[in-house]
C-alpha positions as CSV (number, residue, x, y, z in Angstrom):
1,M,0.1,0.2,0.0
2,T,0.9,3.1,-0.9
3,S,-0.1,6.8,0.1
4,V,0.8,10.2,0.6
5,E,1.0,10.3,4.4
6,P,2.5,7.2,5.1
7,N,2.5,7.8,9.0
8,N,-1.4,8.6,9.2
9,T,-2.7,5.5,10.8
10,D,-5.9,6.6,10.3
11,L,-5.4,6.4,7.0
12,K,-3.9,3.1,6.7
13,R,-7.1,2.1,8.8
14,M,-9.2,3.6,6.6
15,I,-7.7,1.6,3.2
16,G,-7.8,-1.8,5.1
17,L,-11.3,-1.3,6.4
18,F,-12.0,-0.4,2.5
19,D,-10.5,-3.4,1.4
20,D,-12.4,-5.5,3.7
21,L,-15.3,-4.2,2.8
22,S,-14.7,-4.2,-0.8
23,A,-13.6,-7.8,-0.6
24,N,-17.1,-8.5,0.8
25,A,-19.2,-7.0,-2.1
26,H,-16.7,-8.7,-4.7
27,L,-17.5,-12.4,-3.3
28,E,-21.6,-11.3,-3.0
29,L,-21.0,-11.1,-7.1
30,G,-18.9,-14.0,-7.4
31,E,-15.9,-12.1,-8.1
32,T,-13.8,-15.0,-5.3
33,E,-10.1,-14.0,-7.2
34,L,-10.6,-10.2,-6.5
35,A,-12.4,-10.8,-3.5
36,K,-9.3,-13.1,-2.0
37,V,-6.9,-10.2,-3.1
38,L,-8.5,-7.5,-1.1
39,S,-9.5,-9.6,1.5
40,N,-5.6,-10.5,2.3
41,S,-4.5,-7.1,1.8
42,G,-7.3,-5.6,4.2
43,L,-5.8,-7.7,6.6
44,A,-2.0,-7.3,5.7
45,V,-2.7,-3.7,6.7
46,S,-4.1,-4.7,9.7
47,E,-1.6,-7.1,10.9
48,Q,0.6,-4.0,10.6
49,L,-1.2,-1.4,12.8
50,F,-1.6,-3.8,14.9
51,A,2.0,-5.0,15.1
52,A,3.5,-1.4,15.7
53,D,0.6,-0.5,18.3
54,P,-0.6,-3.8,19.7
55,T,-2.4,-1.5,22.6
56,N,-4.6,0.5,20.2
57,I,-8.2,-1.3,21.0
58,Q,-9.6,-0.2,17.1
59,F,-6.9,-1.7,15.7
60,Y,-7.3,-5.4,17.6
61,G,-10.9,-4.9,16.7
62,D,-10.3,-4.7,13.0
63,L,-7.4,-7.6,13.7
64,T,-10.1,-10.3,15.1
């Protein structure tokens, strides 16, 4: 993931959540490969954010 503000955790979180929601939409449309890519991307963002700040309850909730 590349962004204009690489240290903006709020922006990273929103991108991860958007990827996850988009994955669900594509899964409903039967587009499983794209859903898988987006889901993995959202998961990777959540894992990165949680690893950087494991005490953040939002990051924990996103990951679980």
